[in-house]
C-alpha positions as CSV (number, residue, x, y, z in Angstrom):
1,M,20.5,-20.4,28.2
2,T,19.5,-17.4,26.0
3,H,15.8,-16.6,25.3
4,T,14.8,-14.6,22.3
5,S,11.4,-12.9,21.9
6,Y,9.8,-11.8,18.7
7,I,6.9,-9.5,18.1
8,F,5.0,-9.7,14.8
9,W,2.7,-7.0,13.5
10,D,0.5,-8.7,11.0
11,A,-2.2,-6.3,9.8
12,D,-3.3,-8.4,6.8
13,N,-4.5,-11.5,8.7
14,T,-1.7,-13.7,7.3
15,L,-0.6,-15.0,10.7
16,T,-3.5,-14.0,12.9
17,A,-6.9,-12.3,12.4
18,N,-6.0,-8.8,13.5
19,G,-7.1,-6.7,10.6
20,D,-9.9,-5.2,12.7
21,L,-7.2,-4.1,15.2
22,H,-5.4,-2.3,12.4
23,W,-8.6,-0.5,11.5
24,R,-9.5,0.4,15.0
25,K,-6.0,1.7,15.7
26,H,-6.4,4.3,12.9
27,V,-9.9,5.2,13.8
28,E,-9.1,5.8,17.4
29,T,-5.8,7.7,16.7
30,A,-7.5,9.9,14.0
31,K,-10.2,10.8,16.5
32,R,-7.6,12.2,18.9
33,Y,-6.9,14.7,16.1
34,G,-10.5,15.5,15.3
35,I,-10.7,13.2,12.2
36,E,-13.7,10.8,11.9
37,I,-12.9,8.0,9.5
38,D,-16.1,6.7,7.8
39,P,-16.4,2.9,7.9
40,S,-16.5,2.9,4.1
41,F,-12.8,3.5,4.2
42,Q,-12.0,0.4,6.2
43,K,-10.8,-1.5,3.1
44,R,-8.4,1.3,2.2
45,I,-7.0,1.5,5.7
46,Y,-6.7,-2.3,5.8
47,H,-4.7,-2.5,2.6
48,N,-2.3,0.4,3.4
49,N,0.6,0.6,5.8
50,G,0.8,3.2,8.5
51,A,2.8,5.8,6.5
52,Q,0.4,5.4,3.5
53,N,-2.6,5.9,5.8
54,W,-1.0,9.0,7.5
55,A,-0.4,10.5,4.1
56,W,-4.0,9.9,3.0
57,L,-5.4,11.2,6.2
58,K,-3.2,14.3,5.9
59,D,-3.8,15.0,2.2
60,D,-7.5,14.1,1.9
61,L,-9.0,14.5,5.4
62,G,-7.0,17.4,6.8
63,L,-5.0,15.6,9.5
64,D,-2.6,18.2,11.0
65,V,0.0,16.2,12.8
66,E,3.5,15.0,11.8
67,Q,3.9,11.4,10.6
68,Q,6.2,10.4,13.4
69,V,3.7,11.7,16.1
70,Y,0.7,10.0,14.4
71,L,2.5,6.6,14.0
72,S,4.0,6.5,17.5
């Protein structure tokens, strides 16, 4: 018998209510690099994917870390 496992990342609350986890992930990760994300940006973070959020943090808030490092 073969078992298959699947992992879903659902940041837009389609399958599960995990949008807050998506937000918190970016807030906590950005803090490691000295960036404070104001709660007023939660909707923006929520509607973007990780690469879009990294680009925004880099371009607008001064994040100084490579995309692959930030997203890993």
